[in-house]
N, C-alpha and C positions, 0 to 999 in steps of 0.2 A: 543254560544248556538242556530240554529235555532228552532222556536217553531215548534211544530212537527202538520201539515196540520191535519185538520178533515175529514173524510168521511164521505159521505150519507149512512146512513140505510133506507131500502127499507120501516122501520116502520115510517121514518117520513111524509109519506103521508097519515097515521090516522092523523095528525095533519095539511095535508093543504100543505105539502110542497116537492118539488122538489127540483132541483139539474141546475145547466147551471157550465160549467165549463171555467173557467176565466186562462188561460196560466194554469199552472200546480198546482190548487186551484179548488174547489168545493166549489158553495155556494148557501147554499139554496133559495132557493124563490118561493114566495106563489103564488097559484096557483088560489086566491082567486083574493088582489090587484098587482100581480106580483113583488111585492118590491124584493128588493134582499139583503140580507145580509150577514156580513161579514161571511168567515168561522171560525169562532172563538164565531159565536153564533148558531153553527149547533150542538145545543146540546138540547135534546127533551125537558125537562124544557121549558125551553127560545121560542123554536116554538112553545108548546102547552100555552106559555101564549098569544103570538102574537096573535093564531087564538084565544084566548078568550078573549081579552081584544078589538081587531081590529073588529073580523068578529064573535061574539058572536050566531048570528042566526046561522052559519053553526056549532057552537061543537057539535049538536047532532045529524050532519051528521056522514054517515060511509065511510069506505075504498072507495066502490066503484063510490059516489059519487068524493069522493076527487081524484081518478082512470081514471072515465071520464072527469072530468075538466082538471088534468092534461094531456089528450089526446089530448084535442083538445086546449091545452095550446101551448103542441108543437108544432101543424100544423099550429098556427098563426107565421107570418110576422116580425121577433123582429131583431134591428139590433147589433153590438159586442157587448153594454152593457146590452144587454136584455131588452131592452127598446122594447117600439113597434116603426114601424113605422109610422111616423108619413104623410108623404107624401103624398097627394093621386094623381090620374091625374091630375085634375080640377088645384092642385097646382105646382105640375110639367109643365104642359103647358103654363101654364101663366108664369113663371120661363124666359120658353125657348122665346116666345113671347116677352117678354119685351126684356130680351136677342139680341133681335134680330133684335127689334128695334135703339139699342143704339150703335147694330152694324155696323148698317146702316148708322147712322147718323157719325159716324168716319167716314168714308167711304169716305162721300162727304165736308167732311171738308179738 
């Protein structure tokens, strides 16, 4: 018998959590540290515990603070795993320059 999948509840934002969807599951994701948890962790007590243990300086923040964080979080570039894309333009440019030099070397031999 398959486990029931938990659904995100809007009140989880009070604890600093939004969600991302991976396949047919909703996974809780902290709007402060961007850590993603399993679907089984989508319980108010576990999310509140993360906030108080990991981010105690934010426990007294109100819902509008977390709402603003969630809004800016959704605007950021994330990859399919929900993590930040870490490639900057300089890194990508350097990668292509090196690849081009390797390709040129192989053509002349």
